[in-house]
N, C-alpha and C positions, 0 to 999 in steps of 0.2 A: 489767503495763500492757497494755492491747489495744493493736495495732499501728494507723498509721492507714488508713482503706480507700482504694484506689484512684480513688474519686470523691468524696472528702472537700471538695475543693475548689469542690463546686456546692452553695453553701449558700444559703440563705433568708433575706431579714434582715425579721423585722418587728418596726414599731414598737408596744411593749406599751401602753405609761403614758406621756403628757406632758400635765401636768394643770396645772403653775403654773410661772412660769418659773426659780423657785428650785427646781423637782423635777428629780431625777436621769433621765436618759435611762435607761428599761429596755428591752433587746431580749430576745428568744429568737431563738436560731441552731437552725434544724432541717436536719436531714441530707435531699435530696432525693435520696435513693437508699436502698436497703436494706441495712446496713452488715454485716450477717451473712448474706448469699446464699453466700457461702465457706465461713464454718461448716457450715450446714444440710447443705449437700450432701457434706463431709466426714464431716459426723454419720450422714447418710443412708448413705454408703457404707460406712461402719465399722461401726455397728451398726442401720443399716435403720431401718426406723418405727417401732420402739419407741422406739429411740433417739431418731431426729429429736422426737417428737413426747411425750419425756419432758421433763415441766416443772420436774423439779429441775435439768436441764442448763439450758432456756431461761433458768431466772430467774439462772444463774450467769453467763450471756456477759454481755460488757460492764463496763461500770464507771462511777461518776461520773467518772472524773479523765479517763476520754478525750479529752472537747473541750478541755480545759486541754493535754494532752499531745499534742495534735495541731492547735491554734489560736492557743495560748497567747494568752487574752486580757485582756483590761486586768484591772490588781488589783483586788481587793473593794472596796480603801481609796478607792480614786478618786473624786473627787467630784461629777464630770460623768456619769459611764456606768457602768451597773452591767450585766455578761452575764450570763446563767440558761445554766448549763450543761444542754444536751441529753444525754444521759447513752446511750452508744451499747450501747441491749439491745433486746428484743421489745417493741413495742409495742403495746396493746391498747387505747390510749384513744382520743383524738382526734388524733391526729397522720399525717401523710401517709399513712404505711405502714403503718396501723394496720388498713384494711381486706385487705391481704394478708394479714397474719396470722391475723385473723377468718378468712378464706377457707381459711389453709392448715390452720389449729389448730383448727376447729371446723366450720364449714360443709361442708368435704369428707367430714371423717371421720363426721360425722352425715348427708348423702347418701350414703354407702357403706352406711352401716348400718342403715338405714332401707331401702335398697335389698334389700338382702341379707335382712332381715327379711321384706321381702315375698315374694320368692322363696325361703320357709322355708328360708333358711340361717341357722340363728340362732344357732350356735357362732362363724359367722365374724360374723354383727352384734353379738355380744356382745362380743367380741375387737377391733373397731371404735368399739363405744361406750365400751369399758374406756380407750379415747385421750381420752376426753371425761369421764367420770363411771364411776369404777371403783368399786361400795358394799363390794366386798370388800379393798380396800387394804388393804396395814399399814404405810403409811408413818405416820413419827412423828410428824405434823404433830396437832393437835387436830381434831377431826371440826368443822362439817362441810367443813373445807378440805382434807383428805387424802383427803375421797372425790371431788375434782374435779382434772382433768389439766389443765385449760385456765388458762391465767394470769389471764386476765380473770374467774375464779371463784374463785380462790384468795384475793382479796382480803380484807382484816383487817376491813372495816367489815360489818357483817352489812346484809343486804337490808333495803329497808324493804318494810312488808305495804300492802295497798293501803287498807286504813283510817285507817293514818297518813298516806299521801299526801292523800288525802281531807281529813284535818283540817290538813294543813298548807293548802290550799286554800281553807281557810275559814278562814282567819286574816288578817289584814292583813299586809301583807310588812314593816311595819316592828317588827312583834313578832316577829319570827322571828330566830333566829340566823343567822352567815353560812353556815353548812353549811345550814341548811333555806334558809335563799334560794335556793342553788345548786340545791336538790333541788327545789324548789317550778320555778326555770326550768324544769329538764329535764322534770318532769312536764307542765307547758305546751306546750315544745317537744312532746312525745309526743302530748297533746290536738290541738294545730294538726296534727301528722301525719297523727292519724285523720281530723280533716275534710278536709284534701287529697286523702289516699288511704286512702279507708275500708277498702279491701279487700287492703290490703298492710302484714300484721301483722309484717313485719322493719322496716319503718319506724318501728314504736312501739316494736318490742323493743329497738332499738339504745338507746333512752333511759332502756330497764329491764330489766338485764340477765336480773334475775329470773326474765322470761319466758321466756327461753332457757331457763332454768336448770330451769323445770318443765316445757318442751317436751322437754327431754332425760329428766328424770327419768319422765316420761309414757311416752315412746317406749320406755324401756328396761322400763318394765313391761308396755307390750302386746306386746313381745320377750318377755320370761320367759312369761307367759301363753300367749302363741301356743306359745311350744314347750316349753311343759305340755302344752296341748293337742293338741300333735301326737304327742307322748307319748302321754297319756293314751288317745287315741283307738284305740290302737296295742290295747290292753286287754290285756297280759301282763304278768305279776309284775316282770320286769327294768323295763320301760318306766314303768310306774307307779311305782315307787320312783327313775327316774329325775325324773320328773314331780313327783313331793313334793318334790324338793330345787328345783325351781323355783320352786313355789308359796310353798316355804316362806322362800325368798330374798324372794320379792315382799311375802311378808308379814312379815317382817323390813324391810325396807324402806319399807313401809306404816306400821309401828307402829299403835298402837292404836288405834282407827274413832274421828276426832274428834267428841266429844259435842254434841249441837246444844242451847245455852244460852238457857234461856225466857225470854222477855222478861221486862224488870225495869219496863217501865211500857208508857204508851200514849202516842202523838203525838195533838192535836188536830189535827182535820180542817182542811187550810189550802188555799188557793186557791194558784197559781203567781203571781199577785200581790201573794199576801201575804207569800210567801218572799221576793219580790223585792226588798221594803221591809228598809231597813234600822231595827232595833230602836234604840230612843233610849236607852236604859238601859244598852246596851254598844256597844262599841266594834269589837265586831266583826261581819264579815260576815257576813251570812243565806244567803249563798248563793255556793258556789262556783263558779268557771267552769265545770266540769262542767255546771252546773244541781241538784247535789245540795247541800240544806241541813240546816245541823245546829241542829235545834230541841232545845228544852226539853223532857224526859219529865215525864209525869205518874203519880208513882211508885203501882205496884201494891199494896207491901209497907209497914205502919206502920213497920217499923222502919228504913227505909230513906230516909224523909223527914224524920228528923233529921239533922241537922248533928252529926258528931263535936264531941269535948271540943277547946277550944279549944287550940291550939298541940300537937296530937298530928299532924296530918296537915298538911303545907306544899304539898304538889305539887300541878301543877295538875289529876292526874287525880284529885283528891279527890273531886271534885263527880261524877265518874261512879261512885262508889260511896256517897256518902253525900249525903243531900237531894237538891237538882234536879241530874238528871244531864243531859247531854246525848247525843244522837243524831243520828243521820243520818236527816230525812224518808224519801228513800229507798233502802232496805235492800240493802247490796252483795249481790246474786243470789249462790247459792252455784255452786263448780263440780260440776256433777252427772255431769261424766266424770271428775273425778277423785274423786267420792265412790263411783262406780261400780265401781271397782278393789277397795275393799274388801269390796263383793256378790260380785265374780265368783271374789277369792280363796277366799272364805269358803265359796262354794258347791264348789268343787272340792277343795279339802281337807276338807269334809265328806261329799262321796258318796267320797272315797279311805278315808276313814275309816271310812265307813260298807258298804265292799266294796260298793259300785256303781260302774256303768261312767259314763262322761261324760254318758250319757241320765237318770241317774237310776236306772236299774234295778239292782237285787239280782242278783250272780251269783257264781258258785264259777269260778275261774282255774285252771289246770293249775298245778304248780310248776313245771315248764321247759317252755320254749317249744320248737315244734316243730324237729327237725333240721332245718340246711340244707345245702344243695349247694354244696362249696366250688367245683365245677367251674361254676356258676352265678355265684359272687360274683367269679371269675377272668374271666369274660366279660363280666361288666358293668362291671366296671373299665379292662379293655381299652377297651370300649365309649365310656370316659369318662364314664358313670352315677355316680349317686349310690349307693353301696354301702348306707346308710345307709335309703336310701328303698327300695332293691331287697329289703333284709331287713324292714322292715316291712310292706312289701306283701305277704309270706306268712304275713303270721299276721294278716292280714284275712278276717272270714267272707266268704262269697259274698254278691253283691249280694239284694234282692230281687224279680228280676226274672229270669227264665229265660233260658237258653244263647243260644235261637234270636234274643229279645229282643235281647240284650245283641250277639251278632254283626250284626244289622242297623243297629244303631245304631252299634257301631264301621265297618262299612262306612261310614255315613254320615260318620264322622267322620271316616276314611282321605279321601272324597271331597271333604270342605272343606280337609282337610289339604295334597291334589293341586291344588284350585283355589289355596289359600294360597301353595303353590311357583310354579305357572305367574305367580299374580300378582306375587309375588316375584321371579323371571328376568324378567318384564316390565318391573319397576320396574328392576331392574338393569341390563336394556337399554337400557330409556327412559333410565334416567340415565348410562349411557355415552354414549348418543347426545347426551344434551346438554351433556353434558362437552365432547364433541367437537366440538359447537358451537360453546360457548364460546372451544374452542381453535381451530375455525377462524374464527370470528368475530375471536377477538384476531390472529390470523396475518394474515388480511387485512387488517387495520387498520394492523397493523405494514406491512404489504407497501403498502397504498395510502398511508401515509405515508412509507414510503422512495421509492415512486412521485411523491409529491408532490415530494420533493427533486430528483430527476430530474425532473420537470415543469415545476419552479421553475428548472430549471438550463436544459434546453432552451427555456424561455421566453427568458431572458435572452440564451442563445446566439442562439438568433433576433435579439434587439434589437443582441448586439453583431453579428451577420452582417449587420444592415443598415446598423448603422456603417462597418463593413469596406465593404461598397460604399459608402458616402459618400466613405471613402477611396480606395477604387480609383476612383472616377468622378473625382474631384480629379486621382489620378494622371492618368488619361484623357482629363482637361478639359485639363491641363498641355500633352499630347502633339498635343493636338489643334490648341490655339495654336501648340505649338511647328510644326509642320509647314504650318499657315496661315502663319503669319510669314514661314518659306522660302518657300512659294510667292503670296508677296507678296498674301494674301487678307486684308480685313477680320474682324474678329470677328463670330461667327455670333450674333445677338441671342439664339435659342432654347437657345445653347449659355450657361445660367446658370453664373457661377460659384459659388454657394451655393443648394443645398436644402433646402426648410425641410420636415422630415419630420411628414405629419400619419398619425394614429394613430386614425380613426374604428371605431367600430364596427360591426362587418358581422356582418350577421343574414342570414337565409334570405331576410326581408322588403324590407330594403334593400341589398340585394349590388347589384342592376344600376346603381343612381342611384351607391351611393358608390365602385362600381368604375370607371364613368363617370367621374365626377370625378379618382380617382386614375392613370387614363389619362392623362386631361390634364393634369395637375400633373406626371407623370413619364414620360411617354411622346413626349415632344415632337422633330419631324423636325429634321434638321441638312440644311444644304444641302450637295450633294456636288460634287468636281470633277471633269469628264469627262476621261479619259485620251486622248492623241495617238495618229491613226492610226498605227499599225505598218505599216511597211515594210520587210518581210525581204528579202533581196537573193534573188532567185529562183537557185533552183540552187545557194544559198552551200553547198554541199558542203564538209566541214574535206578531204577529201583532192583537191579540187580543183586546185589549185596545191602547198598546203604541204603534203601528204601524210600530212597526219593522218588519223588513223581514228577513225569515230563511228557508232551508231546512230542511223538515221534522221534527221531534218532537225532544223538546230539553230536554226533562226530567226534566224539572224544578222541585223543592222542592215547597211545600206551600209558604212557606217566600219570595223567589225567584218569586213564580207567583204574591203575592201580592206587591211587589218589582215592579215588572217589569208591573204588569196588572192592581194594583188598586191603589198604594201609587201613584206611578210615573206618571199615566194619571191624577188624583186628584190636583195633583201638577202642573201639567202642563198645567192644564186648569182653574186653579188658577191663574196663571203667567199668562196665556194669557188675561185673562180678567182685571188683573192688567196692565199690560199693555194697553189693549184696551182704560182703562179708564184715564191712564196716556195720552193719546195722545187726547183724548177728555177733559181734562182738559187743554191741552195745547190751543187747540181750543178756549176753553172758555175764556182763561185767556186775550186774546185777545180783549176780550168785554170792551166797558169801563162801569169805577164805577159809581155807581148814591151815592151821600152822603148828608148828611145835616151839614151845619155850624153853630156850635153850639154857636158859638160867637155871634150869632146874637139876640140868645136870652139870651144869657148871661151867658151861662153854660160853656162856655171855650172849646176849642179843635173843632174837626171836625170827625162825624160818617159817616161811609159810609154806605148808606143802600142798594144797590143790586148794581150788579157789575160782572165784569167778574174775579175779584178776588175774591169774594167770591165764585164764581163758582168754579173758579179753586182750592181752599180750598177745597170745600166739594168732587170736584173730587180725591185732593190727598188724604184725608181720605179713601173714597172709595178703591181707589187703594193700598193702604197700609194695609187695613182690606184683601183684597185678596191674598196682596205680604203673608201677617201672614199666611195666611190658605196655600199657597203653601209652608211656609215652613214647615208649621206644617206637611203636608203632604211628603214631603222631608223626615223631620225626621223619620216618620213613616214607608218612605220606604229604609230609610239608616238604620233603626232598624232590617228592614225585612230582608236586603240584610245581612247584620252584621252577625245576626242570621243564615242566610242559609249558610257563610262564616265559620261562626262555625262548622255548622253541616258537611261541606265540609271537614275542616281540621280533624272533628274525625275521617271522615272515612279514610281521608288521613293515619291518623297518625296508623289505625290497615291497611290500606294495608301493610305502610312502616313497619308495626311491622312482618306482617305475610312476606313480602316479604324478609326482615333480615332473618326470619326463614328459609324461604325455602334456602336463599343465603347459610344459616349457612350450611343447610343440604348437599346443591349442592355442599359446599366448601368441607366439608367431604367427597363426591365421586371423586370430582377431586382430590384431599391429596391420594385419595386410588388409583386412574386411575395414577396421578405423580409417588407412589411408584412402580406401576407396569412398568410405564414406563421407572424408575430407573433400574429396572431388566433388562428390556430389552435392554437401552444402555449401561450397562456395560454385560450382555451375549454378546451384540454384540463388546462391546473393546473386551471381553476376547476372541470370535471368531476371532476378528484381530491378537489379538498377535498370538493364534494358527493359523492362515493361516501364519504370518509371521515365526512362526517357521516351521512350515513345508514349504514354500518356503525356508528357508536358508537352511531345509534338503534336499530338492530338489537342492537347489544349489549346497550344497556340494557334493551329487550322481552326481550331472551332473559334477563335479570337479574330485571327486574321482573315478568313473565310468571307467571301462578300455578301454573303446569306448569313451572316452572326446574328446575336442577338440584338446588336446595335443596330443595323439594317430594320430588324423588326420591330424595335422598338421606333426607331425612325418614322418606319412605315406605318407603325399605329398613328404617331401622332399625325403624319399627316394624312393619310385616310382618313382618320377622325375628323379632321378638320374639312376635308372636302366631302366627306360623308354628310358632317353636320350642313355645309353651305349647300351638297347637293340636295340635301333633306330640305332646306329653307326655301331654294328653290322652286324643286318640286312642290311644298306647301304654298309657296304664295303663289306660284301658276296654279295649283287647284283652288285655291280661294278666288281667284279673277276669273277661273274658268266655273266656280261656282256663280260668281256676282255676274257673269257674262249667261250664265243659263238664266237665272232667273230676271234678267233685262229683256233676253229673248221670249221667255216663255209668258213673264207676268203674272201668275198665276197664283193665286191665294193658297192652295195647295202647298204648290212647292216653296213658297215666301217663306213658309210655317215651318218647314222642316231647316235642319243645320245639318248638311251634309261632311262638311270638312271641316273638324272639331280641332281642339288642341291639347288633346293629351297624347299623340303618339309617340313623343318624344319622351324616354327616360333615361336621362343622365345617369343614374345609378347603374343601367345597363348599357352605357354608351351608347343607346340609341339603338340598339340591334333590332329588329323586327319592325322600326318607324314604319319603313314602306313599305313592309308587308300589309300592317293597318291602312296607312294612306292607299295603297293601290283599291286593298276593298271599297274603303270610301267613294272612292273616287268609279268604281266599278257601279256602284249603288245609285250614285250620281248619275252614270251615264245610263241607266237604265230610267232612271227618273224622268231624265229629259227625253228617252224615246215614248214614255208613255205619256207625257203631259203636250209632247210638240206634235197638237193639233193644227189640221188645217183652221184659218181664219177666212172673213169674210175679206174679199179682195177685190176695190174699187178705186177707181181714178177721177179726181176732180181738178178739172182745167178753170183756175183762178184767175180772172182779167183783171189785169191792176187797173185799167179803164174806170170797168165796172164796180171795185172792190173798192180803190182809193185814189179816186183822179188826181188830186193834187198829189199825191206822190209821185204819178204817172208825169205830171207837169215837171214836178222838180226832177226827177231822168233826163226829162227831155233839155231840160237848161243846165244843170248842172254836174250831168255824168252820175249823180249818185243818189239813190232814196232807199227810205226804209218804209217794208208792208208787212201790216199784221194781220192772219188767216185769223177770223175767229171763229169759234164753235159753231157758230148758228149758222155759218156758210156750209157749212158738213148739216147740220141739224135742220137745216131747210132741203135738203135733199134725201137723206135718209134720217129719220126721227127716228130714235131708241137705240141708237148705235152710242158704244161708247168704246175705250180701249184704242181708239184712234191712233195707228202709229204710220211712220212715214216708211214706206219699202223704197221708194225712190223716187228722185225728181227729176224733171226737165224743164230747159226754159225754151218759150218761142218767142222772139221781138220781131214782128211785123214791122221791115221798115225798108228803107230804099238804099243800099248799100252797092258802092261800085263792083265790077269786076274783080276776081280773086281777093275781096276784102272779107278779112273774118271780121267778125261779129264776137270780139272778147268782152264778155261779159261775165264777173264774178260775182256768182250766187253767194252768199255767208248765210248759212243761218245763226242768228245771233241767241236765239232761246224758244224754249218750247215747252209745250206742256201734254199732259196725259192725261184725259177721265180715268181713271183705274178702278172706278166703284160703280156698281148697277145702281146702286143707290140714288133716286133722284131727292129724296129728302122734301121740307118743305119748301125750298127754293131748288129748282134746277139750275140755276145760273151758279157761277161761284159766288163766295158768300168770303171776299178776302184772301190775300196770301197765303195764310194758314188752315185753308181748305183741304182737310182732308181727304178730300176723295179725287185730288189732282196731285200728280206727281210733276216737279217744274226742272227743266235740265235748263243748267246755267253754266255759265262759266268755258265750256268746251266749245269751242266754234269751228265748224267745219263750212269748207268754201269748195266749190268747184268753178271751173272756168270753159265757156264756153266757146268754141271755135266757129259755129252755125249759128245761124236765126231760126232753124226751124227742133223744134221738140231734142233739144241737144241737152244730154245728162253729164256731160263733163269728160266722158270715158271712150275711148277707143270702141270698146263693146261693154255693152251690157251683159253681163252674165249672171243671173241670179243664182247659179249654185254656185259663185266664186266662192272660196275659202276666206277672202275679206269681205266685210261688211259693204255693202255701195253706200257711194255718198249719201248722207242723211239717213241711212237706216237706222231703225229703231227709235228716231225722235220723236215727239209729239207731232200731230197733225195739225193741231190749236200751234202756229208757229209764229215768229216775227224775222223776216229776212230783210236781208242787205242788198243792193244791187252797185253794183260799181263799173262803171264803164272808163276806159282810159280819157283823163282829164285836159292833159297838156297835148299829146298829140291825137287827135279824134279822126277815127280813119273814115267816119261818113259822119252826114247832116245828121244830129241827133234829134233833130225837128222833124225827121221823116219817119220819125216811133210812131207809130199810131197807137199801139198797144203794148204790154208785155203779159204772158200768160206762163203761168207756170203749172205745170201738169204733174199734180201730185197722184202719187200711186200710194195706198196703204192700203192698212188692214184693220178692220172692226169686229166687233163682236154683236150679238144681238141682247138685249136682256134690260133693258130702260123703257118703264111704261112709254109709248109714243105718244099719248093725250097731255101727259105731264109735260113733256117739250115741246107740242103744240102751244099750250097754254102758255109756257114761258118764252117762247117765240112773239106769238101774239101780245101778249105784254111789253118785251123791249121792241118791236116794231115799232109800237104805238107812242114812245118817249122818243121827244125830237132827239135826244144824244145818245139813245139807245144801242141802235144798230149802226148810224153815221152812213145813213144810203145817200147816195147822192149819183147827178148826170152828169157828164162832162162835154162840153159842146165847144165845139171849135168854130168861131163867129164866121170866121172866113170860108171854110170846106163845110161845114155843117148849116148855113145860112149866107152862100154868096150872094143871094141877091140882095139881101138886106145889106151883108159887107160893103159889096160895091156901091150900092145905095149912099153908104155912110160916108164910106170913103171918097164918095167923088160930089159930095151936097158941098153947096157953097157957105152953107150958114152952118148955125153950131148947133144943127140937129142932134138929137140924140140917138144912139142906135136901140133900134127896137127890132124886137123879131116874136113870131107865135111859136108855141111851144106847147103842141099836141099830148094827148093821152096815150096815143102809141108810142110816143118817144121812151115812154117808162115799161123798165123789164114785166116781162108777160107775166110775173107772180104777182106784180100789184095790181093787175088791171081787175081784178073782183073786188080791188080793198078801195078804201078811202084814202089819199093822198093828198097829205098836207103837206104844204110847202114851207121849208124850216130855213130857207137864207138862199140869198144868191150872192157868189164871191166871183170876183175877177182876177184873172192872173196873164202877167204875160213877163215875156224874158225883156228882159233890159241889155247894155252892151256887154256889160260885163258877166253875161251868161247866171247872172240872178232872178230870182224868180222874183216879180212887182207881185202883189194883192194888194186889192181893197175889197172892203163890202160895200154891196149894194142895196139900200133901201132898209126898210125899219121892218118890226113887226106887224104894222097895216099896210105896210106893201108886201109880205110875204101872204099876210091874210087875206086879201085882194086876188091875187094870184089864187090862192086855195079855192076860194069861193067860185072865182072863175073856173076854174080848172073842172068843179064838180059840177057847175051848172051846164057850161059851154062844150066842157070834154078838150077845152083847152085854154092856155091865157097868153097874155102878152105881156113881153118883158121890154122896159125901159132902163138904158142905162144910166140915167139921169147923166147930168154934170162930172166930166171929167176933167178938172183944171189940168193945165201945162206946169210939168213940174218934173223933178225927180221921179214920182209914185205916177206919172201918167201913166197907163196902159192901152185905152183907145187912143190912136194916133190914126189921124188921116191918109198913110202909108196902104199902099193896096198890097205890098211883099211882108208888111208884117201881119202876124198874127196873135188874137187874144181869144180869152180860154172864158167860160162862162160854166161854173159848178154849182148845180141846183142841188142844193139839201132838200131831204126831206123823209117824212116818216109815213107808214102806213097804219090803217084801222080796220076795224071789220065793215 
């Protein structure tokens, strides 16, 4: 059982149905979270994308018991409330998280697949398509369900066709079943979406998933066809076999082509107003909401008008087959794009099966592809390039224009690449600048917001400072009143107990007026107390009497001076005297006393007469007198000092009173200043607020302006894409120019060099400077082309078909078509020692009899050609098999011209050797095979009048082969009966008119006989020994086919050779030519027969 999700407590309650008081309440609970995010991440980490996008795994997630286990709803037998469970599974319907599942499992893979297909990464695109639609699936489900890997398309209910949906709209809702009603509502919803948003097909497709299915299948077919075309255009056996598999898969996916059903009847012409009316005899609507009407048919076929037997057919659709049927007044248009797939696939398969290229030209392909340089593939892979594209580029033929033009165009493209690189760098810089501007603006806003807090606190601090000054004023006012009371003064009316704070707005305009009012309110003068005149004692020096030391004048008052210089010193002197007396008294007390004992006289007691005690008592009295005097003096000094203190206190009270008054006045000024500081702080706060508003406005402008960061990010993406595509375009053009240059020059030195490399693009640096590096190498290639473009030997060879291949000439006369091969020995016989023979231009002459203003349209096609590219003769000069490295073969690319005249016609309006395009056949090997085609069905003249066909081959060559080796090889070849295929062609009617007349007019069955002289053979054979290798008779039949049979045998040919050697001539006898389908020699004066004498020559 699935575990409860961590956010399952967040639910939505929706009342679904409350129709009557006795009806149970039905609620549907839906999760407002994606319950399977954790499972998706786990599956992605374990099995990557294929595992996460696997529909079987998706269908297994969750279950119907999730809601019951997690939330324990009310039992189903509850009479009041019923709960419909919402299972924990992947939802692709109309629930809250269905759109996210559609995006994740359908739209994202489809978008990636389409993008990969457009960038020609077809295999990767197919892999992403298979996440949605896989026609190669081996799933066990029944088709078409098993082909779909998206849950929404694996539904059991079959999709409805458009005609069925339109028929639903043509019926009354009450006549429909419940599923059809739901389907009808969905169709109408889609139609409303079309009206609201006509250019947003996804809005409509959401109501009809079948449209998405069609879109996926069509895009899948587009990928298959584009993939096949990409392989087909490589034009190699292997690539065409691969392309065939793609086309066959597309054909199997399409199936049989839909057959167009003929109309079963006609519809009466009606106006839209008539279609809008309701028919009285039926309850059906005559027009659906889409504006299409279901009307009756007028049958074309009698057997379709009669209704069927009663009871045989009881379905509603029987009326469309028997009797009067119904159809839509406006037909459902055909899907031309969909039907076009059948035409495209059939066209490609037809061309492949008939040995044509993608352009429809029949050609012969090489059995094996050209060899590949592994080092080049390693370099391409290291540079991050697609190896398949590099390999496919190796087999491509050269372009139709010359190397100079290709280099010029490549340089132009390099210039565009460089300019795009500069534009990309500029976009990157401007994007970074915009990003920095946004960051700076955001930081400015943050700083201003923090400054706003500071300014606000400063403003509040200024207000609190003003309040503090008021508090300080209260303390100063208390002190002022206190000293005024001590001084016995009345309260000053200007010293108000309270001050009302006024905070008027200060501006530059009203500052003087408001400031004057503030001064009046807070800077009021107070009454000051005068100080009494100070009379310091003259010469009142501390050292005058007291002996104290001091610096400068002490400014003593009279009482202070009396205390310090009068009473103090007098008391001090008295004290000193008392102290001296006490000391003397102490000494006198040591003296013995002298006394009188009165007992002796009978007086009683003892009396002291003189002595130390009496003297000590006198001394103590004197000391006490002095001490008393000192105390008096000290008392006088204390009184004087106390009086001086009172004087000083009175002066201090006056001072404190005046200071308090000044502090109050200063406090008023401070309050005034503080109020101004409040205004200043408030204005600074408002300024910061305005700065924040301005900065936010600037930030909004930076976001909303057209040239914002988003634009530069978009430009970076678009320019990067264009830059890379332009670079690939320039790179491919440069490689094509390099191939063209090497094809033109055919120089070993140039072939050994690689001008266009694979390491220009640096993805980590966004490819910057790749255009500059490519431009440099193209310039190097241009200079190499100019250095190696040397003039070669220029020759013309007139090739007579009658002399080279008379049988081919006879085939052309008879059938209008023939093939002829120009061997290398034909050129070696004229110019031995040449190699690198390449065609510059070919013209055609056809000596014949044509009528006035009659064109001779002969198609001359080059089927294949070869070039001896090496000057090394080797042990065997002749070519040794197809893999001889001394030769280069050109196959597959068929070139053709069509002549309009019979004399030296090149198939061009004007032959310009300096034309930017290559001339027809230019660059092909002079060792070549040609095909000539004349119109077959409608012959413009009698082909029997063609006496010869001459190919004027203009070609270039190089010197470099030992001529003696060439001569030796020619001699050996000519000695072989089948070596050079030398032959003579004779028209029995024209070349031997007398003998032919005698044969035709003979009354017996005599053979045709003729004498062939040595002079009939070509001049180059005159000094050679001629060996007859065979006699062949040719003649056309009534169907323009060429009949042939051999005459004689080896003994006959040997006798002719001996006779020619001995007599300089030999006699030819046709022998018996029995009547029948293969008879050539007939005794008809108007017919003609041809004799081909095959021979070889020796020393």
